[in-house]
Every structure is written in structure tokens, then in C-alpha cells.
C-alpha positions as CSV (number, residue, x, y, z in Angstrom):
1,M,116.2,97.7,135.6
2,I,115.4,93.9,134.4
3,P,115.0,94.0,130.0
4,D,112.0,93.3,129.1
5,T,112.6,93.7,125.1
6,P,114.8,92.7,122.6
7,V,116.8,96.3,122.0
8,E,116.7,95.9,125.9
9,V,118.6,92.9,126.2
10,L,120.9,94.2,123.8
11,V,121.9,96.6,125.3
12,D,122.6,95.4,129.1
13,L,124.1,92.2,126.7
14,I,126.4,95.3,124.9
15,T,127.2,97.0,128.1
16,K,128.2,94.0,129.9
17,A,130.8,93.3,127.0
18,K,131.7,96.7,127.0
19,D,132.8,96.7,130.9
20,I,134.4,93.6,129.8
21,A,136.8,94.5,127.5
22,A,137.6,97.8,129.0
23,T,139.3,95.6,132.0
24,C,141.4,93.3,129.3
25,A,144.3,94.9,128.0
26,S,145.5,92.8,125.0
27,V,141.1,93.8,123.9
28,P,142.2,96.1,120.5
29,E,141.1,99.8,120.6
30,E,139.0,99.0,117.3
31,L,136.7,96.2,119.2
32,K,136.4,98.8,122.3
33,G,135.4,101.5,120.2
34,H,132.4,99.0,117.7
35,L,131.2,98.1,120.9
36,Q,130.8,101.9,122.3
37,K,129.2,102.4,118.3
38,A,126.8,99.6,119.0
39,L,126.0,100.3,122.1
40,D,124.9,104.1,121.5
41,I,122.4,102.4,118.3
42,A,121.3,100.0,120.0
43,S,120.6,102.3,123.3
44,G,119.2,105.1,121.8
45,L,116.9,103.5,119.3
46,D,113.5,104.0,121.8
47,E,114.5,107.0,123.0
48,Y,114.6,108.1,119.6
49,L,111.0,106.6,118.7
50,D,109.5,107.6,122.0
51,R,111.1,111.4,120.8
52,M,109.9,111.4,116.8
53,T,106.7,110.2,117.7
54,T,103.3,112.5,117.5
55,K,102.6,113.5,121.5
56,E,100.0,110.9,123.8
57,S,96.9,113.0,124.9
58,Q,96.6,114.5,128.6
59,P,94.5,111.4,129.3
60,L,96.7,109.1,128.3
61,A,100.0,111.1,129.5
62,E,98.5,110.6,133.0
63,L,96.8,107.6,132.8
64,Y,100.6,106.7,132.0
65,E,101.9,108.5,134.6
66,K,99.3,107.6,137.6
67,T,100.1,103.4,136.3
68,V,103.9,103.9,136.9
69,S,103.6,105.5,140.1
70,H,101.0,102.7,141.3
71,D,102.6,100.4,144.0
72,W,101.4,97.4,142.7
73,D,103.0,94.9,144.9
74,Q,101.2,97.0,147.7
75,V,97.5,96.2,145.9
76,F,98.6,92.6,145.5
77,K,99.8,92.3,149.2
78,E,95.9,94.1,150.2
79,G,94.6,91.2,147.7
80,K,92.8,93.8,145.7
81,T,94.1,92.0,142.4
82,K,94.1,88.1,141.9
83,F,97.6,88.4,140.4
84,Q,100.8,90.5,140.8
85,L,101.1,92.9,138.4
86,P,104.1,94.9,137.4
87,K,104.1,98.3,135.9
88,E,106.0,97.3,133.2
89,C,103.1,95.5,131.6
90,I,101.9,99.2,130.2
91,T,101.2,99.7,126.5
92,G,102.9,103.3,126.3
93,H,103.5,105.5,124.5
94,V,104.8,104.6,121.0
95,E,103.0,101.5,120.7
96,G,100.0,103.1,121.9
97,Q,100.4,105.5,119.3
98,A,101.2,102.6,116.5
99,L,97.6,101.0,117.5
100,K,96.4,104.3,117.3
101,M,97.6,104.2,113.5
102,L,96.6,101.3,112.4
103,I,92.7,102.5,114.0
104,H,92.9,105.2,111.3
105,M,94.7,103.1,108.7
106,S,92.1,100.6,109.2
107,Q,89.3,102.5,109.9
108,A,87.8,100.0,112.0
109,K,85.0,101.0,114.2
110,R,84.9,97.8,116.8
111,V,87.4,97.2,118.4
112,L,87.7,94.4,120.7
113,E,90.5,93.7,123.2
114,I,91.8,91.3,125.2
115,G,93.9,92.1,128.3
116,M,93.4,95.5,129.5
117,F,95.4,96.0,132.0
118,T,95.3,100.0,132.7
119,G,93.5,101.1,130.2
120,Y,96.4,102.5,128.6
121,G,95.8,100.9,125.2
122,A,92.2,100.7,124.9
123,L,92.8,104.9,125.5
124,S,94.4,105.1,122.8
125,M,92.8,103.0,120.0
126,A,89.6,104.6,121.6
127,E,91.5,108.3,120.0
128,G,91.5,107.0,116.2
129,L,87.8,105.2,116.3
130,P,85.3,107.6,114.8
131,E,83.0,108.8,116.8
132,D,80.6,106.2,116.9
133,G,82.8,103.4,117.1
134,C,82.8,101.0,120.6
135,L,86.3,99.0,122.1
136,V,85.0,96.2,124.4
137,A,88.1,95.5,126.3
138,C,88.2,92.5,128.8
139,E,90.1,92.5,131.8
140,L,90.0,89.5,134.1
141,E,90.5,92.4,137.2
142,P,88.0,94.0,138.5
143,Y,90.4,96.7,140.6
144,L,91.8,97.5,136.5
145,K,88.4,98.7,135.9
146,E,88.0,100.6,138.9
147,F,91.4,102.3,138.2
148,A,91.2,102.9,134.9
149,Q,87.2,104.8,134.9
150,P,88.3,107.9,136.0
151,I,90.6,108.9,133.2
152,F,88.6,107.4,130.5
153,D,85.7,109.4,131.9
154,K,87.8,112.4,131.8
155,S,88.7,111.3,128.0
156,P,86.1,112.7,125.4
157,H,87.1,109.1,123.9
158,G,86.5,106.9,127.3
159,K,82.7,106.5,126.3
160,K,83.9,104.6,123.2
161,I,85.1,101.7,125.9
162,T,83.1,99.0,127.3
163,V,85.0,97.0,129.8
164,K,84.2,93.7,130.3
165,I,85.3,91.9,133.8
166,G,85.6,88.1,133.8
167,S,87.2,85.6,131.8
168,A,87.8,86.3,128.5
169,M,87.5,83.0,126.9
170,D,83.7,83.0,128.6
171,T,83.1,87.0,127.0
172,L,84.3,86.0,123.5
173,K,82.0,82.7,124.0
174,E,79.6,85.7,125.1
175,L,80.3,88.4,122.0
176,A,80.1,85.2,119.5
177,G,77.1,83.6,121.0
178,K,75.9,87.2,119.8
179,G,76.8,87.6,116.3
180,D,79.7,90.1,117.0
181,Q,81.6,90.7,114.5
182,F,85.2,93.1,114.7
183,D,87.1,95.0,112.9
184,M,90.6,94.2,115.0
185,V,90.8,92.5,118.0
186,F,94.2,92.9,120.1
187,I,95.2,90.1,122.1
188,D,97.5,91.6,125.4
189,A,97.1,88.7,128.4
190,D,98.1,85.6,129.3
191,K,100.5,84.2,126.7
192,I,100.2,80.9,126.8
193,N,96.6,81.1,126.1
194,Y,96.9,83.8,122.6
195,I,96.6,80.6,120.9
196,N,93.1,79.5,122.2
197,Y,91.8,83.0,121.7
198,Y,93.1,83.0,118.0
199,N,91.5,80.2,117.3
200,F,88.4,80.9,119.0
201,I,88.3,84.5,116.9
202,M,88.6,83.1,113.9
203,D,86.8,79.5,114.5
204,S,83.8,81.6,115.2
205,N,84.0,84.7,113.0
206,L,84.9,87.6,115.3
207,L,87.1,88.8,113.1
208,R,84.9,90.2,110.2
209,L,85.7,89.6,106.6
210,G,89.5,92.1,106.0
211,G,89.8,92.7,110.3
212,V,93.1,92.9,111.7
213,I,94.5,90.9,114.7
214,C,97.1,92.5,116.6
215,V,99.2,90.6,119.1
216,D,101.3,92.2,121.5
217,N,105.1,90.2,123.0
218,S,105.3,88.8,119.6
219,L,108.8,88.6,120.5
220,Y,109.0,88.0,124.1
221,K,112.6,89.6,125.5
222,A,114.0,87.0,122.2
223,K,113.2,84.3,123.5
224,V,110.4,83.5,121.2
225,Y,114.0,82.9,118.4
226,L,116.8,81.9,120.8
227,K,117.6,78.2,120.3
228,D,118.1,77.5,123.8
229,T,115.2,79.1,125.6
230,T,113.4,77.0,128.2
231,D,110.8,80.0,129.3
232,S,107.4,78.8,129.3
233,N,105.8,81.8,127.4
234,G,108.7,82.2,125.0
235,L,108.3,78.8,123.9
236,A,104.5,79.3,123.5
237,L,105.0,82.5,121.8
238,R,107.2,80.8,119.0
239,E,104.5,78.0,118.7
240,F,101.9,80.6,118.2
241,N,104.2,82.5,116.1
242,Q,104.4,78.9,113.3
243,C,101.0,78.4,113.7
244,I,99.8,81.6,112.3
245,L,101.9,81.5,109.8
246,N,100.9,78.3,108.7
247,D,97.1,79.3,108.6
248,P,95.5,79.5,104.9
249,R,93.3,82.4,106.6
250,V,95.8,84.6,107.4
251,E,98.3,86.6,106.1
252,Q,101.1,88.0,109.1
253,V,104.1,90.3,110.0
254,I,105.7,90.8,113.1
255,V,106.8,94.3,113.5
256,P,109.7,94.8,115.7
257,L,108.6,97.5,118.1
258,R,109.0,96.8,121.9
259,D,108.5,93.5,122.6
260,G,107.1,92.9,119.2
261,I,103.4,92.9,117.6
262,S,102.1,90.6,115.0
263,L,100.1,92.0,112.2
264,I,97.5,88.9,110.9
265,R,95.2,89.7,108.3
266,R,92.2,88.4,107.5
267,V,92.3,87.7,103.3
268,S,89.3,87.4,101.3
269,V,89.1,84.1,100.2
270,A,90.7,80.7,101.8
271,S,93.2,78.8,99.8
272,A,92.3,75.9,97.1
273,K,94.0,73.6,99.7
274,S,90.8,74.7,102.4
275,L,88.0,75.2,99.8
276,S,88.2,71.9,98.6
277,Q,87.5,70.7,101.7
278,V,84.5,72.1,101.5
279,D,81.1,72.3,99.6
280,I,81.4,75.6,98.3
281,T,80.9,77.3,94.6
282,D,84.0,79.1,93.2
283,D,82.2,81.9,91.5
284,E,82.6,85.5,91.5
285,V,79.9,85.7,94.2
286,F,82.3,84.0,96.3
287,R,85.6,85.9,95.3
288,G,84.1,89.1,94.3
289,V,84.4,90.5,91.0
290,Q,87.9,90.1,89.8
291,G,88.7,89.4,93.1
292,R,86.9,92.3,94.4
293,S,84.6,92.5,97.5
294,I,81.6,95.0,97.5
295,L,82.8,97.7,99.5
296,D,85.6,97.8,97.3
297,R,84.4,98.0,94.2
298,M,82.7,101.2,95.4
299,R,85.8,103.0,95.8
300,L,86.8,105.1,92.6
301,D,90.2,105.2,93.0
302,G,92.0,107.0,90.0
303,K,88.5,108.7,88.5
304,V,88.4,111.7,87.3
305,A,85.2,113.4,88.1
306,Y,83.4,116.8,88.1
307,V,80.2,118.3,89.9
308,T,78.5,121.8,88.5
309,G,76.8,123.6,91.2
310,G,79.8,122.1,92.9
311,G,80.0,125.2,95.7
312,Q,77.5,124.6,98.0
313,G,74.2,122.6,99.2
314,I,74.0,119.0,97.1
315,G,77.1,119.9,94.9
316,R,79.2,119.9,97.6
317,A,77.9,117.0,99.4
318,F,78.5,115.3,96.0
319,A,82.0,116.7,95.9
320,H,82.8,115.6,99.3
321,A,81.5,112.1,98.7
322,L,82.8,111.7,95.4
323,G,86.7,112.6,96.8
324,E,86.0,110.3,99.6
325,A,85.6,107.7,97.5
326,G,88.8,107.8,95.8
327,A,88.1,110.3,92.9
328,K,89.7,113.2,91.6
329,V,86.8,116.3,91.5
330,A,86.8,119.5,89.6
331,V,84.0,121.9,91.5
332,V,82.1,123.6,89.1
333,D,80.6,126.9,90.0
334,I,79.2,130.3,88.5
335,D,80.6,132.0,91.6
336,Q,84.7,131.1,92.0
337,T,84.8,131.7,94.9
338,K,82.4,129.1,96.8
339,A,84.1,126.5,94.0
340,E,87.8,127.4,95.4
341,A,86.4,126.7,99.4
342,V,84.8,123.9,98.4
343,V,88.6,122.3,96.5
344,K,90.3,124.4,99.7
345,E,88.3,121.8,102.0
346,L,88.6,119.1,100.0
347,F,92.4,119.5,100.0
348,L,92.6,119.6,103.6
349,K,91.1,116.0,103.0
350,G,93.6,114.9,101.3
351,I,91.7,115.0,98.2
352,H,92.6,116.5,94.6
353,G,90.1,119.2,93.4
354,I,90.5,121.8,91.0
355,P,88.2,125.0,90.9
356,I,86.2,125.9,87.5
357,K,83.9,128.8,86.8
358,A,81.6,128.2,84.8
359,D,78.1,128.9,84.4
360,I,76.0,125.7,82.1
361,S,73.8,127.6,80.3
362,K,76.5,129.3,78.3
363,A,78.0,126.4,76.0
364,D,81.4,128.2,75.5
365,D,81.5,127.6,79.3
366,V,80.6,124.3,78.9
367,Q,83.4,122.9,76.4
368,R,85.5,125.6,78.7
369,M,84.7,122.8,81.6
370,V,85.5,119.9,80.1
371,D,89.1,121.2,77.6
372,T,90.2,123.0,81.7
373,I,89.1,118.9,83.1
374,V,91.1,116.8,80.2
375,S,94.3,119.1,79.8
376,K,94.5,118.5,83.7
377,W,93.6,115.2,84.2
378,G,93.6,113.4,81.1
379,T,89.9,112.9,80.8
380,I,86.8,112.6,82.3
381,H,84.9,109.4,84.1
382,I,82.2,111.1,86.1
383,A,80.2,114.2,85.3
384,C,78.5,114.7,87.8
385,N,75.6,117.3,86.0
386,N,74.0,119.1,89.2
387,A,73.4,123.0,88.3
388,G,70.3,124.2,88.7
389,I,67.9,127.0,89.8
390,N,64.4,127.5,90.3
391,R,61.7,130.3,90.1
392,N,58.6,130.7,91.8
393,S,55.2,132.0,90.6
394,A,52.0,130.8,89.7
395,S,51.2,129.3,86.3
396,E,49.3,132.1,84.7
397,D,51.9,134.6,86.1
398,T,54.6,132.4,84.6
399,S,56.9,135.0,82.0
400,L,58.6,134.2,79.3
401,E,61.7,134.7,81.3
402,E,61.6,133.0,83.8
403,W,60.5,129.9,82.2
404,D,63.8,130.4,79.8
405,Q,66.2,131.2,82.6
406,T,65.0,127.8,84.1
407,F,64.9,125.5,80.7
408,N,68.9,127.4,79.8
409,V,69.8,126.2,83.3
410,N,68.5,122.9,83.8
411,L,67.6,121.6,80.8
412,R,69.6,123.4,77.8
413,G,72.4,123.8,80.3
414,T,72.5,119.6,81.6
415,F,71.4,118.5,77.8
416,M,75.0,120.4,76.4
417,C,77.1,119.1,80.0
418,C,76.4,115.4,79.1
419,Q,76.8,116.3,75.1
420,A,80.5,117.9,76.2
421,A,81.3,115.1,78.7
422,G,79.1,112.3,76.4
423,R,82.1,112.6,73.6
424,V,84.7,111.9,76.2
425,M,83.4,109.2,77.2
426,L,82.4,107.7,74.0
427,K,85.9,108.0,72.4
428,Q,86.9,106.1,75.4
429,G,84.2,103.7,76.0
430,Y,83.9,104.6,79.6
431,G,81.6,107.1,81.2
432,K,79.1,107.9,84.3
433,I,76.9,110.4,83.7
434,I,74.7,111.5,87.2
435,N,72.5,114.2,86.4
436,T,70.1,116.1,89.5
437,A,66.4,115.7,89.0
438,S,64.4,116.6,91.1
439,M,61.1,114.5,92.8
440,A,59.1,117.7,90.7
441,S,59.9,115.4,87.9
442,L,56.9,112.8,89.8
443,I,54.5,114.9,91.3
444,V,53.5,118.3,92.0
445,P,55.0,119.7,94.8
446,H,52.7,121.9,96.5
447,P,51.7,124.4,98.0
448,Q,54.6,126.0,95.9
449,K,54.0,126.8,92.3
450,Q,56.8,126.1,90.1
451,L,56.0,125.2,87.0
452,S,59.6,126.4,84.8
453,Y,61.3,123.7,87.6
454,N,59.0,121.4,87.5
455,T,58.9,121.1,83.7
456,S,62.6,121.4,83.7
457,K,63.4,118.6,85.5
458,A,60.8,116.3,84.0
459,G,62.4,116.8,81.1
460,V,65.9,116.2,82.5
461,V,65.0,112.7,83.5
462,K,63.6,111.8,80.2
463,M,66.7,113.0,78.8
464,T,68.7,110.5,81.0
465,Q,66.0,108.2,79.9
466,T,66.9,108.7,76.3
467,L,70.6,108.7,76.2
468,G,71.1,106.1,78.9
469,T,69.9,103.7,76.3
470,E,71.7,105.4,73.3
471,W,74.9,105.2,75.1
472,I,75.2,102.2,77.3
473,D,76.0,99.8,74.5
474,R,79.6,102.2,74.7
475,G,80.4,102.2,77.7
476,V,78.5,105.3,79.0
477,R,75.6,104.8,81.7
478,V,73.8,107.5,82.1
479,N,71.3,108.2,85.5
480,C,69.7,110.6,87.6
481,I,68.8,111.4,91.2
482,S,65.6,113.0,92.2
483,P,66.1,114.3,95.9
484,G,63.3,115.4,97.9
485,I,63.2,118.7,99.8
486,V,66.7,119.3,101.1
487,D,66.9,121.2,104.2
488,T,68.8,124.4,103.6
489,P,69.3,127.6,105.7
490,L,67.3,129.4,103.4
491,I,64.5,126.9,104.0
492,H,64.4,128.2,107.6
493,S,63.8,131.8,107.3
494,E,60.6,133.4,108.4
495,D,58.5,133.3,105.7
496,L,58.8,129.7,104.4
497,R,58.1,128.6,108.0
498,P,54.9,127.9,106.9
499,L,55.5,126.5,103.7
500,V,58.2,123.7,105.7
501,Q,55.2,122.6,107.9
502,R,52.9,121.5,105.2
503,W,55.7,119.8,103.9
504,L,56.5,118.1,106.8
505,S,53.1,117.1,106.7
506,D,53.2,115.6,103.1
507,I,56.6,113.3,104.1
508,P,55.9,110.0,105.8
509,A,59.6,110.1,106.7
510,G,59.4,112.8,109.3
511,R,61.7,115.4,108.4
512,L,63.3,117.3,104.9
513,A,66.5,115.2,102.8
514,Q,69.9,116.7,104.2
515,V,72.3,116.4,101.4
516,T,74.1,114.1,103.5
517,D,71.1,111.4,102.9
518,L,71.9,112.0,98.9
519,Q,76.0,111.2,99.1
520,A,75.9,107.2,98.9
521,A,73.5,107.2,96.0
522,V,76.1,109.3,93.6
523,V,79.0,107.6,94.9
524,Y,76.5,104.1,94.0
525,L,76.3,105.8,90.6
526,A,80.0,107.0,89.9
527,S,80.9,102.9,90.7
528,D,81.8,100.1,88.6
529,V,78.9,98.4,90.3
530,S,75.9,100.3,88.9
531,D,77.0,99.3,85.8
532,Y,74.1,97.4,84.2
533,M,72.0,100.3,85.3
534,T,71.0,102.8,82.6
535,G,68.9,105.5,82.1
536,H,67.1,105.2,85.9
537,N,65.9,108.3,88.2
538,L,66.7,107.2,91.5
539,V,64.5,108.7,93.7
540,I,65.4,110.1,97.4
541,E,62.1,111.4,99.1
542,G,61.5,110.2,102.6
543,G,58.4,108.4,100.5
544,Q,57.1,111.4,99.5
545,S,56.0,111.1,96.1
546,L,54.2,107.5,97.9
547,W,52.1,110.0,98.7
């Protein structure tokens, strides 16, 4: 086998040196021992990396076997390909898993691949994409699309891949003309043309802000850095690497995996030198507040949150949303088992959480809840007061017991949570309180009769407005979310089916709310981007309150 990577070249050279040393009596045994040790280290590296890397999927394994066992010379002789394609062009197990890992780490949704060969790299990356992700692969050879498609069809991720046949540059121009952008671009075709692909991608904004370009073969058999290199591909890649290093629009690192992978990240703001050459307003709008983009500013990393009623429904959705955004989350519920179940869910996603059993209608439980969180994590940044109950009855039949039960949880309990958490927040000069009100604070939902619920939720809104104005100058913002009718398993019972049809006729959106419809709102209100909002009732009801 012809050495193809720097490590393989090293193995070949050390083997030759070892063989020469073995035939020369004057070579010291110590030197022979060092050569053997160097050979063991170099020759064992790739095999060890392969063994320690997560096993490839069955479709990838099948694609690899199909590629390496295929007679590519015969295919070329028969005129099925324009070029003679060596099977060594395949991405391979370790590199494929590295690309998949990069997709996961960068949370990419749209990927562009220039140079597909038989699609091993494309399918590896597709496996890392979310269900709604897509990968556009540029490939010159129609035969390769036909070769790969049956394997793509076997994989549940193959549907994410679209193969564009023809000149890669023509495809890039087509994509740029449509205004397409990609989170990650993988370049592995026509090495002399690498710099042209790169420049077009950057100049046409095909790579989104913060996106990454991965370039394969950037160490090309060590010929990029050997002084006596005359190989055209080696010289082209040497020039390419230097051009990337000198480009102020990006940062790069070359990872010595196999034949080298360059990771090139588009930085958020161009250098001062390049800014001086254009007429722009260099302010927080341009650079971002404290240099952070809008999505970065919505992160909740390092924040401590709690969610009451977090064991199910809206509260569970809020707990997941806050945790996914980076916060540590105390899941508070009157049912300990339900709180623990949600904390287990969070743990499986790498989110820190603790379960707390509390009845928020009881002052002692509320204070114990706050004390437990502060004792565990030192503070509270985000208080999500979501717990509530609903009792239905005609107004003339509403008992004082029902009224008191409803108000004790929905209004009195929410007030006690606001006050207890607010004292912590006011002391530290920062906090976000988010109360769950209801569309019923604005209209009288019908045909159900729920006087105590409607009135208590209207009280939550007025309390939110009052606290929001009192506390904002001390760093604490208080807002609320008013959901419409939320789709829950209970709603699908036989008894409520007629009501559901009536509700749907009143909703312009034509459907009930899902708990996931509310998640972005709670993250927005919990994050720094909403710092200028306080006392606001954020209504999310599909337009129902407008009719």
C-alpha cells in the first residue's frame, strides 16, 4: 500500500530505517531499539484511534465495504466515471465520526459538502443532523450518486441528503443566487481549487455568521510543510493554509487526523483593519451587546431557576426549556414522584436539576422551597411561578371552598412565591420572575364556567404589573405568560370532546396550544434580552382573545 497520510509516511520511513539498521552490524542495539519503539508508536496510532472511536452505523459499514471492494479501475475503463477514482478517497470510520461529532457540537442544521465520492462523509454528517436538518452534496460524477443512493435509502438519515451533480462552482453559484446559507461546509474535492471554493463561500456569504468550514487533506502526505515539496497538490494546499491563516474573517486550527482536517470558523466581527476600509457604524448593534450575538444573549448559562408545577404539562415544558438554555432547574411540585421524574429527564439531557416537594398555598412550603434552592446553588435568578388549579362551576353555585382553594394556589400562592424569591433577587440586584396567568385574564372563555379561575388569573396579571413597576429599578423584572387552551391528555376525554370542537371554532390558529408553543417565551423572559420588559402579560393563544 502506498503511504497516504503523514503517519503512514512515517511508518514507511521508520520501517525502511529499521530494516537498514538490522543489516548493519555497526548500528548500536540501543538505536535499533529506539527505531522499533518509534515504529510501534507510529504504526499503532491509526489502529488504536479506529478501535477507540464509536462504532459506525450499519449503513456506513455497508457503504465502506461496498466502496473498498468496488473495482474503480474497471469502472473508469468502461467510461462510467470521468476520472480514475482510488478507493482511498473514502472518508473512513474515524474521520466520519469526527465530522458527525462536529455537527453535534456546532448544532448545525444545514451542511454543504463539496466532493462526495461514495457518500461516507455525507451520511456520517447526516447522522449528526437533527430530523429537519439537510445536507447538500456537490458531486461531479453522476455514477457516484447512483452508487450511494441505495445505501442512503436504507438509512433513516439518507433523506436529509440532496446530491447536486455537476461542477461544484456552478452549484455554489446557484446556491448563492438563492441566498442559501450553511452552518458547516466540508471541502474535499479538487485540491488546487480549494482556495477558489473558499473565497466564493466567504464572499457570497454562503457560510453563516459563526459557521465552520472543514477542509480535508490539509496536511496532504506531509507535503504541505516539507521544504523540498514539488507536488502540485501539496504546494496548492500549502498556499491555501497560509491564505486562511492571513484571512481576518476567520480563525483556524489544523487537526492532524489522518491526512489533516482544517477547522475554519467565521468570526463574528471583522478585524479593525478591515472595518476601517468600509463605511459601517461600529456599535452594539453591529458587534452585539458585550460582543454577544442575539442568540448568545438568550443563553441562561450559570443561571439558577425554579419552576412550580414543574412535574407535568406547562411546568414540565418550562423546566426543559430553561434547562436546555443552560440554567440549573429546581423542579417544584406537590407530587414528589412527578418532580423526580422530570429531574431524571433533565439529567439524561445533561441538565442539573433537583426535585422539591411543595404546596405553594402554604407559606412554610414556599419558604422551604426558596431556602432549599439557595442552600443548594447559592441564589435564585429565575422564578417561574406556574403552579395553578382550575375548578369549574356556575357562578351562582361557586362555593366559598372552591373560591378559596383556587385563590390560595393561583393568586395567594403565586404572591408568596414572588415575595420569597423577590427578596433574594432584590438583595442581589438581579432577577427574573415569570408568572403563569391565562388568556382567561383577558376574556371569559366559554362555554365552560370558571369564575374563580378567571378572577384569580386576572389578579395574577395585576399583581405582575404592580411588582414589575415596583422592582425594576432594583434589577428585578416581573412578567407573566397567558397561554390559551393547552392540549393535554385530559382534553381528549369523551366528556370534553364537544367542548374541544367549540374551542377550536373560536381559535383563529385552528388548533389548541401545545406546551412547546410556550417554551421560547419563558426563555426570552428569563434571559437578558428582555431586560427592558416588565409588568407585561405575554399572551400566547393562537388569536382566540381577538375574536
